[in-house]
C-alpha positions as CSV (number, residue, x, y, z in Angstrom):
1,M,141.7,113.6,79.9
2,S,139.4,116.0,77.0
3,S,136.4,117.7,78.5
4,R,134.5,115.3,75.5
5,R,135.9,111.9,77.0
6,F,135.7,112.7,80.2
7,W,131.4,114.2,79.2
8,A,131.6,110.4,77.4
9,R,132.9,108.6,80.1
10,R,130.3,109.8,82.3
11,A,127.9,109.6,79.9
12,G,128.8,105.4,79.5
13,V,128.4,105.1,83.0
14,L,124.7,106.5,83.6
15,G,123.5,104.6,80.5
16,A,124.3,101.9,81.9
17,L,123.5,102.4,85.5
18,L,119.8,104.0,84.7
19,T,119.4,100.7,82.4
20,V,120.1,98.7,85.2
21,I,117.8,100.4,88.0
22,L,115.6,100.4,85.3
23,L,115.5,96.4,85.6
24,I,115.6,96.3,88.8
25,G,112.8,98.7,89.3
26,G,112.4,101.6,87.5
27,V,110.4,103.4,90.3
28,G,114.4,103.8,91.8
29,Y,116.0,106.0,88.9
30,Y,119.3,106.1,90.5
31,L,121.6,108.1,88.1
32,Y,125.1,108.7,88.5
33,L,126.8,111.8,88.6
34,G,128.8,111.4,91.6
35,F,128.7,115.7,92.6
36,L,124.7,115.7,92.9
37,V,124.4,111.9,94.9
38,N,122.5,112.9,98.2
39,H,123.9,109.8,100.5
40,T,122.0,109.7,104.0
41,E,122.4,107.2,106.7
42,V,120.8,104.0,106.6
43,N,120.8,101.7,110.1
44,G,120.7,98.2,109.8
45,L,121.9,97.5,106.3
46,Q,123.3,93.6,105.3
47,A,127.4,94.3,103.2
48,S,127.4,92.9,100.0
49,G,128.9,90.1,98.5
50,G,127.4,87.5,95.7
51,P,123.2,88.2,95.7
52,E,121.8,91.0,97.6
53,N,118.5,93.2,97.6
54,I,117.3,96.7,96.4
55,L,114.9,98.4,98.6
56,L,113.4,101.0,95.7
57,V,110.7,103.5,98.0
58,G,108.7,106.0,96.9
59,S,108.0,108.0,99.6
60,T,105.3,111.0,100.2
61,D,106.9,113.2,102.2
62,R,105.7,116.6,100.8
63,C,108.1,118.7,102.2
64,A,110.5,117.2,101.1
65,L,109.9,119.0,97.4
66,T,111.8,121.7,95.8
67,Q,108.6,123.2,94.7
68,Q,105.4,122.2,96.5
69,N,102.4,121.0,94.0
70,A,99.2,121.5,95.0
71,A,98.1,118.8,92.8
72,Y,100.4,116.3,95.7
73,G,98.8,117.8,98.4
74,L,100.9,120.9,100.3
75,C,103.3,121.1,103.5
76,S,102.2,124.7,104.3
77,A,98.2,123.1,104.8
78,G,99.7,120.8,106.7
79,V,100.0,117.4,104.2
80,T,103.1,116.4,106.2
81,G,102.6,113.0,106.6
82,I,105.5,110.4,105.0
83,N,104.9,106.8,104.0
84,A,106.1,104.3,101.5
85,D,103.9,105.2,98.6
86,I,105.6,102.0,97.1
87,I,108.1,99.1,98.1
88,M,110.1,96.8,96.0
89,I,112.4,94.6,97.1
90,A,114.9,94.3,93.2
91,H,117.6,90.9,93.8
92,L,120.0,90.4,91.5
93,D,122.0,87.4,91.3
94,P,125.5,88.1,90.0
95,A,126.5,84.8,89.7
96,K,123.6,84.0,87.9
97,G,123.3,87.2,85.6
98,T,119.9,87.5,87.2
99,I,117.3,90.7,88.1
100,S,113.7,89.6,90.2
101,L,112.0,92.1,92.1
102,L,109.1,91.7,94.6
103,S,106.3,94.1,95.2
104,L,105.1,94.3,98.8
105,P,101.4,96.2,99.7
106,R,101.6,100.0,101.6
107,D,99.1,98.1,103.5
108,V,100.2,94.8,105.3
109,F,99.7,95.3,109.0
110,I,103.4,93.4,110.2
111,P,104.5,93.1,114.5
112,N,107.6,95.4,113.5
113,A,106.3,98.0,111.5
114,R,107.1,100.8,114.0
115,K,110.2,101.1,116.7
116,E,106.8,100.7,118.9
117,G,105.4,97.9,117.0
118,A,102.8,96.2,115.5
119,N,101.3,99.1,111.8
120,K,101.0,98.8,108.2
121,I,104.2,98.6,106.9
122,D,104.3,101.8,104.8
123,A,104.3,103.1,108.1
124,A,108.0,102.4,109.4
125,L,109.1,105.1,107.1
126,Y,108.1,108.0,109.4
127,Q,110.9,106.9,111.5
128,G,113.6,106.5,108.9
129,P,114.8,104.8,106.3
130,G,116.1,102.3,108.9
131,Q,113.1,101.8,110.1
132,L,111.3,100.3,106.8
133,V,114.9,98.3,106.2
134,N,114.6,96.3,110.0
135,A,110.6,96.3,109.2
136,I,111.6,93.9,106.4
137,Q,113.8,92.1,107.5
138,E,112.7,91.3,111.3
139,D,109.3,90.3,109.8
140,F,109.7,88.8,106.1
141,G,113.4,87.8,106.5
142,I,114.8,89.6,103.6
143,P,118.2,90.6,104.0
144,I,118.8,94.1,103.4
145,N,121.6,95.9,101.2
146,H,121.0,98.8,99.4
147,F,118.3,101.7,99.9
148,V,117.3,104.2,97.3
149,E,114.7,106.4,97.5
150,L,112.6,109.1,95.4
151,N,109.3,110.9,95.6
152,F,107.0,112.5,93.6
153,E,109.3,115.2,92.0
154,T,111.8,113.5,91.2
155,F,109.3,111.0,88.8
156,A,107.9,113.2,87.5
157,K,111.3,114.6,86.6
158,V,113.0,111.5,85.0
159,V,109.8,111.2,83.0
160,D,109.9,114.6,81.8
161,A,113.9,114.1,80.7
162,L,113.3,111.0,78.7
163,G,110.3,113.2,77.0
164,G,107.7,111.7,78.2
165,V,106.2,108.3,77.6
166,N,103.2,107.2,75.1
167,M,100.5,104.9,76.8
168,W,98.0,102.8,75.4
169,F,94.1,103.0,77.6
170,S,91.5,100.9,75.8
171,Q,88.4,102.9,77.6
172,P,88.0,105.9,80.0
173,I,89.1,105.3,83.1
174,F,88.9,108.1,86.2
175,D,90.6,108.7,89.9
176,Q,90.2,111.7,91.8
177,E,92.3,111.4,94.7
178,A,95.5,110.6,91.9
179,G,93.6,113.3,89.1
180,L,93.9,110.5,86.9
181,N,90.9,111.4,83.8
182,I,91.4,109.4,80.7
183,H,88.6,110.0,78.5
184,H,88.6,108.3,75.5
185,R,90.2,105.1,74.3
186,G,93.5,106.1,72.4
187,C,97.1,106.2,72.7
188,Y,98.1,109.5,74.8
189,H,101.5,110.9,75.4
190,L,102.3,111.5,79.4
191,D,104.5,114.0,80.7
192,G,105.9,113.9,84.0
193,F,103.3,114.9,86.1
194,H,100.9,113.0,84.2
195,A,102.9,109.8,84.5
196,L,102.4,110.4,87.7
197,Q,99.0,110.3,87.7
198,V,99.2,106.1,86.7
199,V,101.9,104.9,88.6
200,R,99.7,106.2,92.0
201,A,95.8,105.3,90.8
202,R,94.4,102.8,93.0
203,H,90.8,104.4,93.6
204,L,90.1,103.4,89.4
205,Q,86.7,103.6,88.3
206,I,86.1,102.3,85.2
207,Q,83.3,103.5,82.3
208,P,81.2,100.9,81.5
209,A,80.7,100.3,77.5
210,G,78.4,102.7,76.4
211,G,78.0,104.0,80.2
212,S,77.6,107.2,81.3
213,T,80.5,109.9,80.8
214,V,78.9,111.3,85.2
215,H,82.1,109.5,87.1
216,A,80.0,108.9,90.7
217,T,78.4,106.1,88.5
218,W,81.3,104.4,87.5
219,P,82.4,101.3,89.1
220,Q,85.3,101.3,91.8
221,E,88.3,98.6,90.5
222,A,88.1,97.9,93.9
223,Q,91.9,96.0,94.4
224,S,93.3,99.5,95.4
225,D,97.1,98.9,96.0
226,L,97.0,95.3,94.4
227,A,96.5,97.1,91.2
228,R,98.8,99.8,91.9
229,I,101.8,97.8,91.3
230,R,100.2,96.2,88.8
231,R,100.3,98.8,85.8
232,T,103.2,100.2,88.1
233,H,105.0,97.2,86.6
234,E,103.6,97.3,83.6
235,F,104.5,101.0,83.5
236,L,108.6,99.7,84.1
237,R,108.2,97.7,81.1
238,V,106.9,100.6,78.7
239,M,109.4,103.1,80.1
240,G,112.6,100.1,79.6
241,A,111.2,100.3,76.0
242,K,111.6,104.4,75.8
243,L,114.8,104.0,77.1
244,A,116.1,101.7,74.6
245,A,114.7,103.4,71.7
246,T,116.0,106.5,73.6
247,G,119.5,105.2,73.1
248,I,120.9,107.0,76.5
249,S,124.1,106.8,75.5
250,N,124.1,110.5,74.0
251,P,126.2,112.7,76.9
252,A,123.6,115.3,76.3
253,T,120.9,112.7,77.1
254,D,122.7,111.6,80.2
255,V,123.7,114.7,81.8
256,A,120.3,116.4,81.4
257,L,118.6,113.2,82.7
258,A,121.3,113.3,85.8
259,Q,121.3,116.9,87.0
260,A,116.8,116.6,86.7
261,V,116.6,114.2,88.6
262,V,119.7,113.1,90.9
263,P,119.7,115.8,93.0
264,N,116.2,114.7,94.6
265,L,117.4,111.0,95.2
266,K,118.3,109.7,98.2
267,V,120.7,106.7,98.7
268,D,122.8,104.9,101.6
269,Q,126.0,106.0,102.3
270,S,127.4,102.4,101.4
271,F,126.0,102.5,98.0
272,S,129.5,103.8,96.2
273,E,130.5,104.2,92.6
274,N,132.8,101.5,91.7
275,H,129.6,99.5,93.2
276,M,127.5,101.0,91.2
277,L,129.7,100.4,88.4
278,S,129.4,96.8,89.1
279,L,126.4,96.8,88.7
280,A,125.8,98.1,85.8
281,A,128.1,96.0,84.3
282,T,126.9,93.0,85.3
283,F,123.5,93.5,83.7
284,A,123.5,96.2,81.2
285,S,122.5,93.4,79.4
286,V,119.3,92.2,81.3
287,S,116.3,93.0,78.9
288,I,113.8,95.1,80.8
289,G,110.7,91.9,79.3
290,A,112.6,88.9,80.6
291,V,112.2,90.0,85.1
292,P,110.2,88.4,86.7
293,Q,107.4,91.2,89.0
294,L,106.4,89.4,91.2
295,T,104.2,90.9,94.2
296,Y,103.7,89.0,97.9
297,P,100.4,88.1,98.7
298,I,98.1,89.5,101.0
299,L,94.1,88.7,102.1
300,V,92.3,91.9,102.1
301,S,90.1,91.9,104.9
302,Y,86.3,92.6,105.3
303,A,85.8,93.5,108.5
304,G,85.8,97.0,108.7
305,G,88.5,98.6,110.4
306,Y,91.2,96.4,111.8
307,R,91.8,96.7,115.6
308,H,94.8,95.7,116.9
309,E,95.8,95.9,120.9
310,G,93.4,98.3,121.2
311,G,94.1,99.9,118.0
312,N,91.7,101.2,115.1
313,Y,93.8,100.7,112.0
314,G,91.2,101.4,109.2
315,D,91.6,99.0,106.6
316,V,94.7,96.4,105.9
317,V,95.7,93.7,104.8
318,L,96.7,90.6,106.5
319,P,99.8,88.2,105.3
320,V,99.3,84.7,103.8
321,Q,101.2,80.8,104.7
322,P,102.6,79.2,102.8
323,G,102.4,81.2,99.9
324,G,104.2,84.7,101.7
325,S,106.7,82.6,102.4
326,S,107.0,80.6,98.5
327,T,106.8,83.9,96.9
328,I,110.0,85.4,98.8
329,A,112.0,82.5,98.1
330,K,110.9,82.2,94.8
331,V,112.5,85.8,94.1
332,L,115.3,85.2,96.2
333,G,115.8,81.6,93.5
334,L,115.2,79.2,97.5
335,T,113.3,76.4,97.9
336,D,111.1,77.2,100.9
337,L,112.9,74.6,103.1
338,E,116.7,77.1,102.4
339,S,116.5,80.9,104.6
340,T,115.5,83.4,102.9
341,W,118.5,85.2,104.8
342,D,121.7,83.6,104.2
343,G,119.8,80.5,101.1
344,A,120.7,78.1,103.8
345,A,119.0,74.8,104.8
346,L,116.8,75.5,107.3
347,P,116.9,73.3,110.6
348,Q,115.4,70.3,111.8
349,P,112.9,70.0,114.0
350,G,114.1,68.5,116.1
351,A,116.8,71.5,116.9
352,V,114.1,73.8,117.0
353,K,112.0,74.7,121.0
354,V,108.7,76.4,120.9
355,S,105.8,76.9,122.9
356,I,102.2,77.2,121.8
357,Q,99.9,80.8,123.2
358,N,96.0,81.0,122.5
359,G,95.9,83.7,121.2
360,S,92.4,83.1,119.1
361,G,90.2,82.9,122.1
362,T,89.4,79.4,120.4
363,V,89.2,76.4,123.2
364,G,91.6,74.2,122.9
365,Q,93.5,75.4,119.7
366,A,97.1,75.0,121.9
367,G,97.1,71.9,122.9
368,A,96.1,70.8,119.4
369,V,98.4,72.4,118.3
370,A,101.1,71.9,119.8
371,D,100.3,67.5,119.4
372,A,100.5,68.2,115.5
373,M,104.6,70.1,116.3
374,R,105.0,67.4,118.1
375,A,104.1,65.1,116.1
376,R,106.4,66.9,113.3
377,G,109.6,66.9,115.0
378,F,109.4,70.2,117.4
379,M,110.6,70.5,120.7
380,V,107.1,71.4,122.6
381,T,108.3,73.3,125.7
382,G,105.0,74.9,126.7
383,T,101.2,75.4,126.1
384,G,99.7,79.1,127.4
385,N,96.8,81.7,126.5
386,R,96.9,84.9,125.5
387,A,95.0,87.8,125.0
388,P,93.8,88.2,121.3
389,T,94.9,91.2,119.8
390,G,91.1,91.5,118.4
391,P,88.4,90.2,116.5
392,L,91.0,89.1,114.2
393,G,94.1,88.3,114.3
394,E,97.1,87.1,113.0
395,T,98.9,84.1,114.1
396,I,102.4,85.6,114.8
397,V,105.7,83.5,115.1
398,W,108.3,85.9,117.6
399,Y,111.4,84.8,117.9
400,G,114.4,86.4,119.8
401,G,118.1,86.2,119.6
402,P,120.2,89.4,119.5
403,P,119.0,92.7,118.5
404,P,119.6,94.0,113.9
405,P,122.7,95.9,115.1
406,K,123.0,99.7,113.3
407,S,126.2,99.1,111.4
408,G,127.2,95.3,110.7
409,N,126.1,91.6,109.7
410,W,122.7,90.2,111.7
411,V,123.5,87.1,113.1
412,N,120.4,85.9,114.9
413,P,120.4,81.1,114.7
414,A,116.5,82.2,116.2
415,L,115.7,83.4,112.4
416,A,116.3,80.5,110.8
417,K,114.2,78.6,113.9
418,A,111.9,81.2,112.9
419,Q,111.5,80.6,109.7
420,R,111.4,76.2,109.9
421,V,108.1,76.9,112.5
422,M,106.8,79.1,110.1
423,H,107.0,75.9,107.4
424,E,104.6,74.0,109.3
425,L,101.8,76.9,109.6
426,H,99.1,78.2,107.0
427,G,96.7,81.1,106.9
428,I,97.5,84.7,108.5
429,V,101.1,83.6,109.9
430,V,103.8,86.8,109.7
431,M,106.8,86.5,111.7
432,G,108.0,89.1,114.3
433,Y,110.9,89.6,116.4
434,D,110.9,90.7,119.8
435,P,112.9,89.0,122.8
436,A,110.5,89.7,126.2
437,R,107.5,87.9,123.9
438,V,109.2,84.0,123.4
439,D,108.9,82.3,126.4
440,Q,111.7,80.9,128.4
441,G,113.6,78.1,127.6
442,A,112.0,78.2,123.5
443,D,113.7,79.4,120.7
444,V,109.9,80.7,119.4
445,T,107.3,81.3,120.7
446,V,103.9,80.4,117.9
447,V,100.3,83.3,119.2
448,T,98.4,81.6,117.4
449,G,95.4,84.1,115.1
450,Q,91.6,82.9,114.7
451,D,92.2,81.1,110.6
452,L,95.6,78.5,111.2
453,D,95.6,75.7,109.9
454,L,98.8,73.2,110.2
455,A,100.5,72.4,106.5
456,P,100.2,68.8,105.9
457,V,103.2,66.5,106.5
458,A,103.3,66.3,103.0
459,P,103.2,69.4,101.8
460,P,101.5,70.0,98.4
461,T,102.2,72.3,95.9
462,T,101.4,75.7,97.3
463,T,101.6,77.5,94.5
464,T,100.2,76.5,90.3
465,V,101.0,78.4,87.9
466,K,98.1,78.3,85.0
467,Q,99.1,79.5,81.2
468,S,98.9,83.3,80.5
469,T,95.5,85.0,78.8
470,T,96.7,87.6,77.4
471,T,99.5,88.8,75.2
472,T,99.9,91.9,76.5
473,V,102.4,90.7,79.4
474,P,103.2,87.3,78.8
475,M,106.0,87.3,81.6
476,H,103.3,87.8,84.1
477,A,101.2,84.1,83.9
478,P,98.6,84.2,86.5
479,T,99.7,82.8,89.5
480,T,97.0,81.6,91.7
481,V,98.8,81.0,95.3
482,F,97.2,78.2,98.0
483,D,94.3,79.4,99.9
484,P,94.5,77.4,103.6
485,A,91.4,76.0,104.5
486,S,90.3,78.3,107.5
487,V,91.2,81.6,105.0
488,A,88.7,80.1,102.5
489,K,85.4,79.2,104.7
490,D,86.3,82.4,106.9
491,P,83.5,85.1,105.1
492,R,84.9,88.4,106.5
493,L,88.9,87.6,104.1
494,S,89.0,87.4,100.2
495,A,91.2,84.5,98.6
496,P,94.5,85.0,98.4
497,S,95.8,87.3,95.9
498,A,97.8,86.4,93.1
499,T,101.8,87.0,92.7
500,A,101.8,87.9,89.3
501,E,98.4,88.7,87.0
502,P,97.8,89.3,83.4
503,L,96.6,93.0,82.9
504,K,93.1,93.9,83.3
505,P,91.4,95.0,80.0
506,W,90.9,98.9,81.9
507,D,94.4,98.5,82.8
508,P,97.7,101.0,80.0
509,T,100.1,99.6,78.4
510,G,102.4,101.1,75.7
511,C,101.4,101.9,72.7
512,N,102.6,100.5,69.1
513,A,104.6,102.4,66.7
514,Q,101.6,104.0,64.7
515,G,99.5,105.5,67.7
516,N,96.2,104.0,67.1
517,G,96.5,100.5,70.0
518,P,98.3,98.6,71.7
519,S,102.0,96.9,71.7
520,A,102.1,93.6,71.5
C-alpha cells in the first residue's frame, strides 16, 4: 500500500471515529491513531454486544498533565486531587442506529462511591476508573462496556487542533474559579484554553442589565453543576457543527488532530481498533443535533453541609425517585418495569423478599412501609430499626448477591429485585450494593430515610414534557420531573431538577454565519 493510500485510509478512519465520539459525548474525543493510544486496565467492565454504554470522564488530575498550568492548579503546589469533573454515559444501539447521552451530576451522593462506602460520585475516580465503573453499575444499575478519560490539556488541544470555535454571548458573565470573563455582548472566537473555561464554569455571575461592571455586585447563577452540564451539552453541539463544517476527511487535519490529542487520552484495555471502526461505520451518519442529551434529576440540599454516618461531605445533591430511574430507562430505550442491566422484565412482587428497617427516626415508619409493600404483593420478611445516618438521610435499597468480578460479566439476580423495589418508592431513594446490610432471609433490605413516599398503586405518569419555549436548542425540550409529596413539603430540599432544559439567556451558543448574533 502506498504511503498516500495508507494515510488516506487512516484519515478516513479517524474522521469517522471522531464524528462518532463527538456524537456520543464530545468531551471524550477518542481519536484513532493506533500507536499513540493509551490503554489502561479498567476492572468491572461488561462485555460488548448489542447496545452498549461508554463512560466518558473528564478528570481533574493535574499531575497527569504533560505541561503544568497555573490556571488549572499546580501539582507542585499541592493540587493533587483526582475527581471526575464530568461524568457522561453514551448509550449506543447499533440495531436502531441511535445514540443518547446521560450526564450524572458530579456531586450526587451515592452509597458505593468509594470502596469504603458513601461519598459524592466524583470522588470514585480517586480510587481508579474501575471504582467509578462499579459505583455506576452498583448504584444506578447501568452496565458499562467501555471507558474513555481525558483531562484539561486534552480538551484544550482538540479545540485548538480544530482551529477553535465561535460562540455567542448575549451579556457579560464571569466565573472566577474557571477564569471565564466575558466583557461584552458578541461573538467570541474561543481557543482551547478559553473553551475549557466555558465548559468548566459552574460558579457563574451574570451582569444585570445596566448594572455595575464590578463583578462582586453581580448575582450568582446558583445552579452549579446542573448549569455546567447544560452549557457543556450546548458546547458539544457547537463543536459538532464546527467539525462537520471543517471536514475531517482531510488527511493533514486528521493526523494533526490525532497527534495533538491521543497521547493524553486513556481508554480501557478492551476498546479495540476493530470495534471502534465498527462504531464509526454504524453511527457516522447520525447528526449531533438529533442526539438526546439528558441529565439525571437531583434535589439540591439546603441543609448546609451534608452529614452521613459521622462524616461531613459539604454541599451535595441527592437522587430523586421516580424521576431518576425513569430517566435512566429513557436513555437506555426501556420502560420503567424493564431492567436497566439487561432489558429483561423486572420480577413480579411475589418473587421479591424484602425487609424494612426504619432509618429515619420517624415512629412507625417501618411498619407503615411494610404494610404498603405487602399490599403490593411483596414478601415482607421483617421490620426493625437502624440508626439514622444523619439529619437528612437517603432511603437506601440495599441488595446482596455475588460481588462484581474484576473481569467478566456481573450476573446478580438481586439487582433486578432491588430495581423492582425501587419502582415502589418515591423521594430521596437510591440503590446500594452491600450483602452485609441485607437482613438474613431477605433479597433486599430497605433502610428508610426522612423523605419517603410510596408510589400510588396505579402510578401516574412520572414525567411530563412541555413544549420548548426557545429555538436555540429545540431538541432540549424542558422536562419536568415528578415532585414527590415528601420532597415538596421539605424546605431543606429544592424541587427535582429538569432532565433537560433550554439554554438560559446568559448561556453561550453558536454564532450565526455573519458573526453578529446567535445561530438559529
